[in-house]
Structure formats: structure tokens, C-alpha cells
N, C-alpha and C positions, 0 to 999 in steps of 0.2 A: 454461699454466694462468693463469687470471685471479685477481685479488686478492680479489674478492668476487662470489659468485653473485647477490646482491641487486642490486649495481651493474650487473651484466650484464643482468639482467631489466629494470631501470630504463631502461637505454640502449636495449634492444630494443623496449620498449613506447613509446618517445618518439614514434614515427611513427604510433601508433595511439591517438588520444585516446578517452576513454571517452564512449560515446553511450548515455544512459539509454533504457530502453524507453518510458517515459512522460516526455515533455519538460516543461520548465518552463511552457510556454504552455498545456498541457492539464491541469496538476495541479488547478486549481480545478474544472474540469468533472468530472474523475474523482472528486475528493473529494465534490463535491455529489451526483453520481449514487449513490455508495456510501452516503453518509449518508441520502439519501432512501430508498434500498433498505432500509437498516437500520431506518428509521422504519416503513416498510410491514410488514416482516417482524416487527418487535416488536409492532406492533398486531395482526397476525394471530395471533401467538403468545399475546398477552394475551386475545384473544377465544376461542381454541380451546385451552384449557390441558389438555393430556394428555401422557403420557410419549412417545408417538410423535412429537408435534409439537416436542419438544425438538430432534430431529435434523432435522426438516423446516423449522422456522422459527427456532428458537433459535440453532443453530450458524451458519447463514448470516447471521443478524442481528448476532451478536456479531463475526463476521469482517468483515462489511461496515462496521460501526461502527468497529472498530479500525483498519482500513486507511484508511477514509474520513477519520477524525480526523487521522491522520498526514499524508495528502495535503493536507487542508485547512489544517493548521497550516503545512506547507511552502509552500503556495500563497500564503498571506498574509504570508510572510516571517519567521515564527518558526521557527528551525531547532532541531530536537531531536537 
């Protein structure tokens, strides 16, 4: 029996480095596309203001803005 399960996990994962889904070189592009998408959806939501458009334009716009802002902040070197 080992002394620490966490230490065993640390040693086992040493040969498998973390590979992010979206690499550092593409964070700016992904952030820009998401922020532009958020701008378009926000504009469409502002022009067609009704309750059904909250789900069609409002929700995707807010999600795209949230994730796009985080990707853009990370792409320019400000880590949150």
C-alpha cells in the first residue's frame, strides 16, 4: 500500500502532459470570432425584441460574449 493516493496519481500522470482543446496560438482567433458573433446576435436581439428572441438571440449572445471575453483576455496575456 502506498503512502498517498494523490502522490500515486501525480506520478502516474507525469508521462501524460495536459493538452488543451484550444491551443495558445488559436486563442485570439477563437476569442475574436466569439466576440464578433456576440456583437451580431446582440444587434439582432436589439432589433427584434420579443420574448422568443431571448432564447434565439439573447442566450447565444451572452454565452459567446462570456467565453469570447475570457479567450481574448487569455490571448493577450492577462490571466484570470
